[in-house]
Structures are given as C-alpha cells and as structure tokens.
GUTI-784351 format. One record per residue: residue number from 1; x, y, z of N, C-alpha, C in turn. Coordinates in steps of 0.02 Angstrom, whole numbers, plus 50000, padded with zeros to 5 digits. Layout:
% residues N
@pos: NUM&neast: X&nnorth: Y&nup: Z&caeast: X&canorth: Y&caup: Z&ceast: X&cnorth: Y&cup: Z
...
END
This chain:
% residues 161
@pos: 1&neast: 50609&nnorth: 48952&nup: 45089&caeast: 50594&canorth: 48937&caup: 45122&ceast: 50608&cnorth: 48977&cup: 45202
@pos: 2&neast: 50577&nnorth: 49034&nup: 45207&caeast: 50587&canorth: 49050&caup: 45267&ceast: 50605&cnorth: 49034&cup: 45347
@pos: 3&neast: 50661&nnorth: 49039&nup: 45420&caeast: 50643&canorth: 49009&caup: 45457&ceast: 50591&cnorth: 49069&cup: 45506
@pos: 4&neast: 50545&nnorth: 49040&nup: 45526&caeast: 50500&canorth: 49083&caup: 45597&ceast: 50499&cnorth: 49017&cup: 45670
@pos: 5&neast: 50516&nnorth: 49045&nup: 45718&caeast: 50502&canorth: 49044&caup: 45764&ceast: 50490&cnorth: 48969&cup: 45770
@pos: 6&neast: 50551&nnorth: 48918&nup: 45760&caeast: 50547&canorth: 48853&caup: 45762&ceast: 50509&cnorth: 48820&cup: 45697
@pos: 7&neast: 50481&nnorth: 48843&nup: 45667&caeast: 50436&canorth: 48827&caup: 45598&ceast: 50463&cnorth: 48864&cup: 45555
@pos: 8&neast: 50422&nnorth: 48827&nup: 45507&caeast: 50428&canorth: 48871&caup: 45447&ceast: 50384&cnorth: 48912&cup: 45390
@pos: 9&neast: 50421&nnorth: 48952&nup: 45364&caeast: 50365&canorth: 49023&caup: 45375&ceast: 50301&cnorth: 48988&cup: 45356
@pos: 10&neast: 50223&nnorth: 49033&nup: 45351&caeast: 50180&canorth: 49015&caup: 45315&ceast: 50129&cnorth: 49069&cup: 45301
@pos: 11&neast: 50141&nnorth: 49056&nup: 45242&caeast: 50124&canorth: 49137&caup: 45207&ceast: 50041&cnorth: 49133&cup: 45223
@pos: 12&neast: 50008&nnorth: 49083&nup: 45242&caeast: 49910&canorth: 49082&caup: 45262&ceast: 49916&cnorth: 49105&cup: 45352
@pos: 13&neast: 49977&nnorth: 49126&nup: 45374&caeast: 50004&canorth: 49150&caup: 45441&ceast: 49960&cnorth: 49213&cup: 45432
@pos: 14&neast: 49955&nnorth: 49255&nup: 45397&caeast: 49943&canorth: 49317&caup: 45399&ceast: 49876&cnorth: 49312&cup: 45395
@pos: 15&neast: 49850&nnorth: 49302&nup: 45355&caeast: 49769&canorth: 49263&caup: 45341&ceast: 49749&cnorth: 49235&cup: 45398
@pos: 16&neast: 49764&nnorth: 49195&nup: 45443&caeast: 49730&canorth: 49172&caup: 45496&ceast: 49719&cnorth: 49224&cup: 45535
@pos: 17&neast: 49796&nnorth: 49254&nup: 45565&caeast: 49787&canorth: 49331&caup: 45599&ceast: 49732&cnorth: 49358&cup: 45581
@pos: 18&neast: 49751&nnorth: 49397&nup: 45526&caeast: 49679&canorth: 49442&caup: 45524&ceast: 49599&cnorth: 49423&cup: 45492
@pos: 19&neast: 49599&nnorth: 49343&nup: 45502&caeast: 49536&canorth: 49306&caup: 45524&ceast: 49528&cnorth: 49323&cup: 45587
@pos: 20&neast: 49563&nnorth: 49302&nup: 45635&caeast: 49561&canorth: 49276&caup: 45697&ceast: 49520&cnorth: 49387&cup: 45738
@pos: 21&neast: 49575&nnorth: 49401&nup: 45696&caeast: 49550&canorth: 49480&caup: 45706&ceast: 49488&cnorth: 49504&cup: 45698
@pos: 22&neast: 49448&nnorth: 49487&nup: 45649&caeast: 49388&canorth: 49481&caup: 45624&ceast: 49341&cnorth: 49455&cup: 45666
@pos: 23&neast: 49341&nnorth: 49377&nup: 45675&caeast: 49302&canorth: 49374&caup: 45739&ceast: 49344&cnorth: 49388&cup: 45788
@pos: 24&neast: 49356&nnorth: 49427&nup: 45819&caeast: 49355&canorth: 49447&caup: 45877&ceast: 49331&cnorth: 49522&cup: 45881
@pos: 25&neast: 49320&nnorth: 49538&nup: 45821&caeast: 49267&canorth: 49614&caup: 45811&ceast: 49179&cnorth: 49571&cup: 45813
@pos: 26&neast: 49209&nnorth: 49518&nup: 45796&caeast: 49101&canorth: 49500&caup: 45789&ceast: 49097&cnorth: 49488&cup: 45849
@pos: 27&neast: 49149&nnorth: 49441&nup: 45861&caeast: 49109&canorth: 49406&caup: 45920&ceast: 49120&cnorth: 49473&cup: 46005
@pos: 28&neast: 49140&nnorth: 49529&nup: 45987&caeast: 49128&canorth: 49564&caup: 46019&ceast: 49060&cnorth: 49598&cup: 46021
@pos: 29&neast: 49033&nnorth: 49612&nup: 45947&caeast: 48968&canorth: 49644&caup: 45911&ceast: 48926&cnorth: 49615&cup: 45959
@pos: 30&neast: 48934&nnorth: 49544&nup: 45947&caeast: 48861&canorth: 49490&caup: 45936&ceast: 48851&cnorth: 49464&cup: 46025
@pos: 31&neast: 48924&nnorth: 49496&nup: 46067&caeast: 48914&canorth: 49494&caup: 46109&ceast: 48830&cnorth: 49523&cup: 46145
@pos: 32&neast: 48827&nnorth: 49568&nup: 46121&caeast: 48787&canorth: 49645&caup: 46141&ceast: 48702&cnorth: 49607&cup: 46160
@pos: 33&neast: 48662&nnorth: 49621&nup: 46185&caeast: 48581&canorth: 49609&caup: 46203&ceast: 48571&cnorth: 49635&cup: 46147
@pos: 34&neast: 48576&nnorth: 49690&nup: 46115&caeast: 48536&canorth: 49739&caup: 46076&ceast: 48519&cnorth: 49693&cup: 45988
@pos: 35&neast: 48580&nnorth: 49616&nup: 45984&caeast: 48577&canorth: 49578&caup: 45937&ceast: 48568&cnorth: 49521&cup: 45961
@pos: 36&neast: 48534&nnorth: 49522&nup: 46002&caeast: 48499&canorth: 49462&caup: 46032&ceast: 48544&cnorth: 49415&cup: 46035
@pos: 37&neast: 48589&nnorth: 49409&nup: 46053&caeast: 48629&canorth: 49358&caup: 46105&ceast: 48624&cnorth: 49331&cup: 46164
@pos: 38&neast: 48552&nnorth: 49379&nup: 46214&caeast: 48549&canorth: 49368&caup: 46291&ceast: 48474&cnorth: 49296&cup: 46293
@pos: 39&neast: 48495&nnorth: 49267&nup: 46323&caeast: 48459&canorth: 49214&caup: 46329&ceast: 48423&cnorth: 49246&cup: 46400
@pos: 40&neast: 48366&nnorth: 49231&nup: 46418&caeast: 48330&canorth: 49250&caup: 46481&ceast: 48318&cnorth: 49173&cup: 46524
@pos: 41&neast: 48318&nnorth: 49171&nup: 46574&caeast: 48310&canorth: 49109&caup: 46634&ceast: 48238&cnorth: 49065&cup: 46571
@pos: 42&neast: 48249&nnorth: 49033&nup: 46564&caeast: 48157&canorth: 48981&caup: 46546&ceast: 48157&cnorth: 49020&cup: 46447
@pos: 43&neast: 48190&nnorth: 49049&nup: 46439&caeast: 48163&canorth: 49114&caup: 46370&ceast: 48238&cnorth: 49133&cup: 46337
@pos: 44&neast: 48193&nnorth: 49122&nup: 46285&caeast: 48255&canorth: 49129&caup: 46248&ceast: 48225&cnorth: 49191&cup: 46147
@pos: 45&neast: 48258&nnorth: 49231&nup: 46163&caeast: 48223&canorth: 49246&caup: 46102&ceast: 48240&cnorth: 49238&cup: 46022
@pos: 46&neast: 48199&nnorth: 49209&nup: 45980&caeast: 48231&canorth: 49181&caup: 45918&ceast: 48232&cnorth: 49226&cup: 45874
@pos: 47&neast: 48284&nnorth: 49199&nup: 45836&caeast: 48322&canorth: 49255&caup: 45770&ceast: 48277&cnorth: 49240&cup: 45708
@pos: 48&neast: 48236&nnorth: 49193&nup: 45694&caeast: 48218&canorth: 49175&caup: 45628&ceast: 48153&cnorth: 49246&cup: 45622
@pos: 49&neast: 48178&nnorth: 49250&nup: 45561&caeast: 48090&canorth: 49301&caup: 45529&ceast: 48133&cnorth: 49365&cup: 45529
@pos: 50&neast: 48086&nnorth: 49440&nup: 45508&caeast: 48137&canorth: 49501&caup: 45475&ceast: 48118&cnorth: 49532&cup: 45540
@pos: 51&neast: 48160&nnorth: 49544&nup: 45597&caeast: 48149&canorth: 49596&caup: 45661&ceast: 48171&cnorth: 49653&cup: 45646
@pos: 52&neast: 48174&nnorth: 49702&nup: 45668&caeast: 48168&canorth: 49772&caup: 45689&ceast: 48199&cnorth: 49797&cup: 45749
@pos: 53&neast: 48214&nnorth: 49873&nup: 45736&caeast: 48205&canorth: 49897&caup: 45838&ceast: 48156&cnorth: 49951&cup: 45820
@pos: 54&neast: 48135&nnorth: 49950&nup: 45860&caeast: 48042&canorth: 50017&caup: 45877&ceast: 48101&cnorth: 50052&cup: 45904
@pos: 55&neast: 48072&nnorth: 50110&nup: 45873&caeast: 48113&canorth: 50204&caup: 45910&ceast: 48057&cnorth: 50198&cup: 45977
@pos: 56&neast: 48087&nnorth: 50200&nup: 46000&caeast: 48091&canorth: 50258&caup: 46108&ceast: 48094&cnorth: 50301&cup: 46120
@pos: 57&neast: 48073&nnorth: 50295&nup: 46169&caeast: 48091&canorth: 50395&caup: 46203&ceast: 48095&cnorth: 50363&cup: 46269
@pos: 58&neast: 48126&nnorth: 50367&nup: 46287&caeast: 48138&canorth: 50380&caup: 46362&ceast: 48161&cnorth: 50448&cup: 46387
@pos: 59&neast: 48085&nnorth: 50459&nup: 46472&caeast: 48098&canorth: 50503&caup: 46490&ceast: 48112&cnorth: 50519&cup: 46579
@pos: 60&neast: 48140&nnorth: 50571&nup: 46615&caeast: 48163&canorth: 50535&caup: 46674&ceast: 48134&cnorth: 50623&cup: 46703
@pos: 61&neast: 48092&nnorth: 50567&nup: 46765&caeast: 48036&canorth: 50607&caup: 46788&ceast: 48027&cnorth: 50623&cup: 46863
@pos: 62&neast: 48111&nnorth: 50604&nup: 46896&caeast: 48122&canorth: 50601&caup: 46946&ceast: 48148&cnorth: 50544&cup: 46997
@pos: 63&neast: 48060&nnorth: 50514&nup: 46991&caeast: 48042&canorth: 50456&caup: 47028&ceast: 48033&cnorth: 50403&cup: 47005
@pos: 64&neast: 48028&nnorth: 50412&nup: 46910&caeast: 48038&canorth: 50345&caup: 46900&ceast: 48047&cnorth: 50358&cup: 46820
@pos: 65&neast: 48051&nnorth: 50317&nup: 46774&caeast: 48083&canorth: 50328&caup: 46717&ceast: 48011&cnorth: 50305&cup: 46691
@pos: 66&neast: 47984&nnorth: 50357&nup: 46607&caeast: 47943&canorth: 50333&caup: 46570&ceast: 47972&cnorth: 50305&cup: 46521
@pos: 67&neast: 47953&nnorth: 50277&nup: 46465&caeast: 47967&canorth: 50235&caup: 46407&ceast: 47918&cnorth: 50252&cup: 46359
@pos: 68&neast: 47896&nnorth: 50238&nup: 46286&caeast: 47884&canorth: 50231&caup: 46272&ceast: 47883&cnorth: 50219&cup: 46209
@pos: 69&neast: 47898&nnorth: 50178&nup: 46158&caeast: 47915&canorth: 50144&caup: 46098&ceast: 47832&cnorth: 50130&cup: 46065
@pos: 70&neast: 47891&nnorth: 50134&nup: 45998&caeast: 47792&canorth: 50148&caup: 45947&ceast: 47849&cnorth: 50050&cup: 45919
@pos: 71&neast: 47752&nnorth: 50040&nup: 45920&caeast: 47740&canorth: 49964&caup: 45913&ceast: 47697&cnorth: 49945&cup: 45858
@pos: 72&neast: 47696&nnorth: 49990&nup: 45797&caeast: 47633&canorth: 49971&caup: 45760&ceast: 47608&cnorth: 49935&cup: 45746
@pos: 73&neast: 47559&nnorth: 49899&nup: 45725&caeast: 47543&canorth: 49853&caup: 45672&ceast: 47528&cnorth: 49777&cup: 45698
@pos: 74&neast: 47562&nnorth: 49781&nup: 45778&caeast: 47551&canorth: 49729&caup: 45852&ceast: 47481&cnorth: 49713&cup: 45873
@pos: 75&neast: 47469&nnorth: 49661&nup: 45888&caeast: 47412&canorth: 49681&caup: 45949&ceast: 47443&cnorth: 49651&cup: 46011
@pos: 76&neast: 47430&nnorth: 49668&nup: 46064&caeast: 47440&canorth: 49669&caup: 46153&ceast: 47473&cnorth: 49590&cup: 46164
@pos: 77&neast: 47414&nnorth: 49598&nup: 46139&caeast: 47428&canorth: 49492&caup: 46175&ceast: 47499&cnorth: 49443&cup: 46126
@pos: 78&neast: 47552&nnorth: 49478&nup: 46077&caeast: 47596&canorth: 49477&caup: 46049&ceast: 47637&cnorth: 49513&cup: 46064
@pos: 79&neast: 47666&nnorth: 49553&nup: 46147&caeast: 47718&canorth: 49595&caup: 46168&ceast: 47727&cnorth: 49558&cup: 46229
@pos: 80&neast: 47812&nnorth: 49521&nup: 46220&caeast: 47842&canorth: 49522&caup: 46270&ceast: 47861&cnorth: 49560&cup: 46290
@pos: 81&neast: 47879&nnorth: 49585&nup: 46387&caeast: 47923&canorth: 49635&caup: 46397&ceast: 47949&cnorth: 49612&cup: 46475
@pos: 82&neast: 48006&nnorth: 49598&nup: 46477&caeast: 48037&canorth: 49576&caup: 46517&ceast: 48098&cnorth: 49629&cup: 46553
@pos: 83&neast: 48077&nnorth: 49651&nup: 46626&caeast: 48114&canorth: 49722&caup: 46645&ceast: 48147&cnorth: 49680&cup: 46707
@pos: 84&neast: 48224&nnorth: 49714&nup: 46694&caeast: 48284&canorth: 49668&caup: 46768&ceast: 48312&cnorth: 49758&cup: 46790
@pos: 85&neast: 48347&nnorth: 49753&nup: 46832&caeast: 48354&canorth: 49824&caup: 46864&ceast: 48379&cnorth: 49858&cup: 46829
@pos: 86&neast: 48411&nnorth: 49845&nup: 46766&caeast: 48458&canorth: 49881&caup: 46738&ceast: 48435&cnorth: 49888&cup: 46651
@pos: 87&neast: 48395&nnorth: 49867&nup: 46637&caeast: 48365&canorth: 49833&caup: 46570&ceast: 48285&cnorth: 49805&cup: 46568
@pos: 88&neast: 48294&nnorth: 49856&nup: 46514&caeast: 48212&canorth: 49818&caup: 46479&ceast: 48227&cnorth: 49796&cup: 46406
@pos: 89&neast: 48185&nnorth: 49731&nup: 46437&caeast: 48194&canorth: 49667&caup: 46355&ceast: 48132&cnorth: 49697&cup: 46311
@pos: 90&neast: 48086&nnorth: 49701&nup: 46268&caeast: 48063&canorth: 49725&caup: 46247&ceast: 48061&cnorth: 49670&cup: 46155
@pos: 91&neast: 47997&nnorth: 49638&nup: 46169&caeast: 47992&canorth: 49597&caup: 46086&ceast: 47927&cnorth: 49604&cup: 46041
@pos: 92&neast: 47898&nnorth: 49573&nup: 46010&caeast: 47844&canorth: 49613&caup: 45954&ceast: 47841&cnorth: 49572&cup: 45919
@pos: 93&neast: 47781&nnorth: 49518&nup: 45911&caeast: 47771&canorth: 49470&caup: 45857&ceast: 47708&cnorth: 49499&cup: 45825
@pos: 94&neast: 47720&nnorth: 49497&nup: 45728&caeast: 47664&canorth: 49519&caup: 45723&ceast: 47672&cnorth: 49433&cup: 45628
@pos: 95&neast: 47610&nnorth: 49408&nup: 45656&caeast: 47583&canorth: 49351&caup: 45616&ceast: 47542&cnorth: 49373&cup: 45577
@pos: 96&neast: 47547&nnorth: 49390&nup: 45513&caeast: 47487&canorth: 49373&caup: 45458&ceast: 47472&cnorth: 49314&cup: 45418
@pos: 97&neast: 47425&nnorth: 49281&nup: 45401&caeast: 47420&canorth: 49217&caup: 45374&ceast: 47347&cnorth: 49256&cup: 45316
@pos: 98&neast: 47365&nnorth: 49240&nup: 45244&caeast: 47317&canorth: 49267&caup: 45192&ceast: 47302&cnorth: 49196&cup: 45172
@pos: 99&neast: 47237&nnorth: 49178&nup: 45189&caeast: 47217&canorth: 49129&caup: 45116&ceast: 47192&cnorth: 49149&cup: 45064
@pos: 100&neast: 47205&nnorth: 49110&nup: 44995&caeast: 47184&canorth: 49134&caup: 44954&ceast: 47155&cnorth: 49102&cup: 44894
@pos: 101&neast: 47076&nnorth: 49062&nup: 44875&caeast: 47080&canorth: 49006&caup: 44815&ceast: 47099&cnorth: 49072&cup: 44754
@pos: 102&neast: 47141&nnorth: 49035&nup: 44688&caeast: 47111&canorth: 49036&caup: 44623&ceast: 47115&cnorth: 48975&cup: 44586
@pos: 103&neast: 47061&nnorth: 49005&nup: 44557&caeast: 47045&canorth: 48892&caup: 44514&ceast: 47058&cnorth: 48861&cup: 44530
@pos: 104&neast: 47038&nnorth: 48845&nup: 44572&caeast: 47042&canorth: 48779&caup: 44623&ceast: 47120&cnorth: 48775&cup: 44629
@pos: 105&neast: 47156&nnorth: 48807&nup: 44670&caeast: 47217&canorth: 48811&caup: 44689&ceast: 47200&cnorth: 48846&cup: 44755
@pos: 106&neast: 47240&nnorth: 48843&nup: 44810&caeast: 47216&canorth: 48851&caup: 44881&ceast: 47278&cnorth: 48883&cup: 44894
@pos: 107&neast: 47330&nnorth: 48958&nup: 44918&caeast: 47371&canorth: 48992&caup: 44931&ceast: 47357&cnorth: 49030&cup: 44990
@pos: 108&neast: 47399&nnorth: 48972&nup: 45039&caeast: 47411&canorth: 49022&caup: 45108&ceast: 47498&cnorth: 49051&cup: 45110
@pos: 109&neast: 47491&nnorth: 49124&nup: 45105&caeast: 47538&canorth: 49155&caup: 45107&ceast: 47552&cnorth: 49182&cup: 45206
@pos: 110&neast: 47615&nnorth: 49190&nup: 45216&caeast: 47621&canorth: 49182&caup: 45312&ceast: 47670&cnorth: 49244&cup: 45298
@pos: 111&neast: 47684&nnorth: 49286&nup: 45344&caeast: 47700&canorth: 49325&caup: 45357&ceast: 47732&cnorth: 49345&cup: 45427
@pos: 112&neast: 47803&nnorth: 49348&nup: 45444&caeast: 47816&canorth: 49332&caup: 45499&ceast: 47843&cnorth: 49376&cup: 45525
@pos: 113&neast: 47870&nnorth: 49448&nup: 45575&caeast: 47900&canorth: 49507&caup: 45596&ceast: 47883&cnorth: 49522&cup: 45664
@pos: 114&neast: 47915&nnorth: 49575&nup: 45668&caeast: 47899&canorth: 49592&caup: 45745&ceast: 47976&cnorth: 49634&cup: 45748
@pos: 115&neast: 47979&nnorth: 49668&nup: 45818&caeast: 48021&canorth: 49688&caup: 45841&ceast: 48040&cnorth: 49682&cup: 45926
@pos: 116&neast: 48135&nnorth: 49694&nup: 45909&caeast: 48150&canorth: 49676&caup: 45978&ceast: 48173&cnorth: 49745&cup: 46005
@pos: 117&neast: 48192&nnorth: 49771&nup: 46042&caeast: 48216&canorth: 49812&caup: 46076&ceast: 48240&cnorth: 49774&cup: 46144
@pos: 118&neast: 48323&nnorth: 49821&nup: 46166&caeast: 48330&canorth: 49815&caup: 46244&ceast: 48368&cnorth: 49864&cup: 46231
@pos: 119&neast: 48358&nnorth: 49894&nup: 46291&caeast: 48375&canorth: 49979&caup: 46305&ceast: 48394&cnorth: 49955&cup: 46412
@pos: 120&neast: 48470&nnorth: 50016&nup: 46404&caeast: 48495&canorth: 49977&caup: 46468&ceast: 48468&cnorth: 50039&cup: 46494
@pos: 121&neast: 48483&nnorth: 50037&nup: 46570&caeast: 48446&canorth: 50119&caup: 46587&ceast: 48514&cnorth: 50123&cup: 46638
@pos: 122&neast: 48510&nnorth: 50228&nup: 46673&caeast: 48551&canorth: 50260&caup: 46674&ceast: 48544&cnorth: 50260&cup: 46747
@pos: 123&neast: 48505&nnorth: 50206&nup: 46770&caeast: 48495&canorth: 50211&caup: 46842&ceast: 48464&cnorth: 50134&cup: 46894
@pos: 124&neast: 48460&nnorth: 50094&nup: 46896&caeast: 48441&canorth: 50046&caup: 46933&ceast: 48344&cnorth: 50067&cup: 46974
@pos: 125&neast: 48314&nnorth: 49998&nup: 46940&caeast: 48263&canorth: 50023&caup: 46929&ceast: 48231&cnorth: 49985&cup: 46981
@pos: 126&neast: 48141&nnorth: 49953&nup: 47021&caeast: 48150&canorth: 49912&caup: 47040&ceast: 48064&cnorth: 49873&cup: 47008
@pos: 127&neast: 48085&nnorth: 49810&nup: 46960&caeast: 48061&canorth: 49778&caup: 46919&ceast: 48009&cnorth: 49752&cup: 46944
@pos: 128&neast: 47991&nnorth: 49744&nup: 46991&caeast: 47923&canorth: 49715&caup: 47042&ceast: 47849&cnorth: 49760&cup: 47016
@pos: 129&neast: 47872&nnorth: 49806&nup: 47037&caeast: 47845&canorth: 49883&caup: 47028&ceast: 47831&cnorth: 49922&cup: 46970
@pos: 130&neast: 47836&nnorth: 49878&nup: 46930&caeast: 47843&canorth: 49925&caup: 46831&ceast: 47748&cnorth: 49881&cup: 46813
@pos: 131&neast: 47752&nnorth: 49969&nup: 46778&caeast: 47685&canorth: 49966&caup: 46746&ceast: 47702&cnorth: 49973&cup: 46677
@pos: 132&neast: 47631&nnorth: 49930&nup: 46608&caeast: 47649&canorth: 49940&caup: 46550&ceast: 47571&cnorth: 49960&cup: 46557
@pos: 133&neast: 47569&nnorth: 50008&nup: 46502&caeast: 47495&canorth: 50018&caup: 46420&ceast: 47491&cnorth: 50004&cup: 46365
@pos: 134&neast: 47461&nnorth: 49985&nup: 46310&caeast: 47497&canorth: 49966&caup: 46268&ceast: 47409&cnorth: 50012&cup: 46240
@pos: 135&neast: 47429&nnorth: 50041&nup: 46178&caeast: 47358&canorth: 50083&caup: 46171&ceast: 47357&cnorth: 50140&cup: 46094
@pos: 136&neast: 47348&nnorth: 50114&nup: 46047&caeast: 47351&canorth: 50116&caup: 45965&ceast: 47442&cnorth: 50148&cup: 45952
@pos: 137&neast: 47451&nnorth: 50091&nup: 45962&caeast: 47537&canorth: 50036&caup: 45943&ceast: 47569&cnorth: 50074&cup: 45983
@pos: 138&neast: 47575&nnorth: 50120&nup: 46026&caeast: 47598&canorth: 50130&caup: 46081&ceast: 47619&cnorth: 50105&cup: 46142
@pos: 139&neast: 47686&nnorth: 50102&nup: 46145&caeast: 47684&canorth: 50036&caup: 46245&ceast: 47705&cnorth: 50088&cup: 46274
@pos: 140&neast: 47684&nnorth: 50107&nup: 46344&caeast: 47711&canorth: 50124&caup: 46393&ceast: 47720&cnorth: 50115&cup: 46443
@pos: 141&neast: 47785&nnorth: 50117&nup: 46463&caeast: 47815&canorth: 50091&caup: 46527&ceast: 47836&cnorth: 50122&cup: 46586
@pos: 142&neast: 47796&nnorth: 50120&nup: 46653&caeast: 47819&canorth: 50171&caup: 46699&ceast: 47870&cnorth: 50126&cup: 46757
@pos: 143&neast: 47907&nnorth: 50132&nup: 46743&caeast: 47982&canorth: 50116&caup: 46795&ceast: 48002&cnorth: 50140&cup: 46843
@pos: 144&neast: 47980&nnorth: 50119&nup: 46929&caeast: 47992&canorth: 50168&caup: 46974&ceast: 48055&cnorth: 50164&cup: 46994
@pos: 145&neast: 48087&nnorth: 50209&nup: 47015&caeast: 48192&canorth: 50207&caup: 47024&ceast: 48180&cnorth: 50172&cup: 47081
@pos: 146&neast: 48248&nnorth: 50123&nup: 47093&caeast: 48256&canorth: 50103&caup: 47181&ceast: 48289&cnorth: 50162&cup: 47198
@pos: 147&neast: 48351&nnorth: 50207&nup: 47192&caeast: 48342&canorth: 50245&caup: 47244&ceast: 48334&cnorth: 50333&cup: 47219
@pos: 148&neast: 48288&nnorth: 50329&nup: 47217&caeast: 48271&canorth: 50402&caup: 47179&ceast: 48325&cnorth: 50465&cup: 47185
@pos: 149&neast: 48344&nnorth: 50501&nup: 47170&caeast: 48367&canorth: 50539&caup: 47161&ceast: 48357&cnorth: 50615&cup: 47182
@pos: 150&neast: 48332&nnorth: 50664&nup: 47234&caeast: 48308&canorth: 50748&caup: 47199&ceast: 48335&cnorth: 50789&cup: 47180
@pos: 151&neast: 48312&nnorth: 50813&nup: 47160&caeast: 48354&canorth: 50876&caup: 47084&ceast: 48354&cnorth: 50913&cup: 47173
@pos: 152&neast: 48425&nnorth: 50933&nup: 47151&caeast: 48431&canorth: 51011&caup: 47192&ceast: 48408&cnorth: 51087&cup: 47150
@pos: 153&neast: 48397&nnorth: 51083&nup: 47205&caeast: 48373&canorth: 51160&caup: 47179&ceast: 48413&cnorth: 51214&cup: 47174
@pos: 154&neast: 48413&nnorth: 51254&nup: 47105&caeast: 48454&canorth: 51291&caup: 47103&ceast: 48454&cnorth: 51354&cup: 47123
@pos: 155&neast: 48504&nnorth: 51353&nup: 47150&caeast: 48507&canorth: 51420&caup: 47200&ceast: 48468&cnorth: 51422&cup: 47259
@pos: 156&neast: 48467&nnorth: 51505&nup: 47264&caeast: 48421&canorth: 51493&caup: 47357&ceast: 48377&cnorth: 51566&cup: 47358
@pos: 157&neast: 48325&nnorth: 51577&nup: 47330&caeast: 48294&canorth: 51621&caup: 47325&ceast: 48267&cnorth: 51657&cup: 47385
@pos: 158&neast: 48291&nnorth: 51725&nup: 47378&caeast: 48316&canorth: 51778&caup: 47409&ceast: 48276&cnorth: 51838&cup: 47384
@pos: 159&neast: 48243&nnorth: 51861&nup: 47467&caeast: 48171&canorth: 51890&caup: 47482&ceast: 48202&cnorth: 52003&cup: 47496
@pos: 160&neast: 48167&nnorth: 52022&nup: 47426&caeast: 48186&canorth: 52079&caup: 47393&ceast: 48173&cnorth: 52117&cup: 47472
@pos: 161&neast: 48217&nnorth: 52165&nup: 47515&caeast: 48161&canorth: 52208&caup: 47558&ceast: 48144&cnorth: 52294&cup: 47519
END
C-alpha cells in the first residue's frame, strides 16, 4: 500500500474526485432557471410531463420590449405568465383526454404536455405595466422599460447652400 497524506491510498479516491467534478458541473447546469429549478413566491414549476421550450422572438422598440412566443395547441386559460424586472417566466400546459369504448371496455387516454421558457431581459422593465395578448397560438408580451434610453442620431444633418 502507498502512503498518502496521513492515510492509506485508496484506488477509488480518483473515481470519487471525478464524480465530485461531474456532480459540480450538473449542479451548475441545473441551477439555472431554464431547467426549471426556479421556485417563485408561493408557486413552483412542475417537472412532470413532456415539456418543450417554445420559440420566442424579442424586439427592442426603444421604450419597450416586445416578445412573441409560439404556443400552438394551447388555450389562453392554460398559460401562466410571470414578469419580474429582468426575467419573463412562461408556462403553458396542454391536457388532452380521450375516452374510447370498444366491445364493452372503456379506455381513457391522457396526454399532458406543455411549454416552459424563461427569458432573461437585457434591461430592467416595469412588471406592473406589462401587457399580453394571445391569438392563434402566438403570445405577444409588451414590457415597458424602466429607464428607456433614447437612441442617438447618427451624425448631424447639414443644410447645403
């Protein structure tokens, strides 16, 4: 046996170190809100079911951000939207139940799925003034900026004599 820092060398020490490094990597990855570790005040994202991340477009309109999110197959009542100063949390559930009766046997099929997305905003917004509309599977969110910056004009127009 090889002597190592006041104890015997254990061949599994290296494996434990590697496992600790892998655990640390996954801890860092799972910590972020995009993987649903975020728990809001009095509310919690569920982790069961088949969740997908919807496509989203973010537009900077100077005094506000406009976000469009594709949520096909979702009813307006099944969408949860939470806005903080720098983050938008979207969750939409799809629930379908199908009952079939064949030769006296009753079969019920259930399908639970949905969308989840967390969007980090580049600037602070005023969450209380946020507006959202849902039409034909597209959620549009308007978020007024807290301190909108005015775009500077490029150059100076000179009159020609």
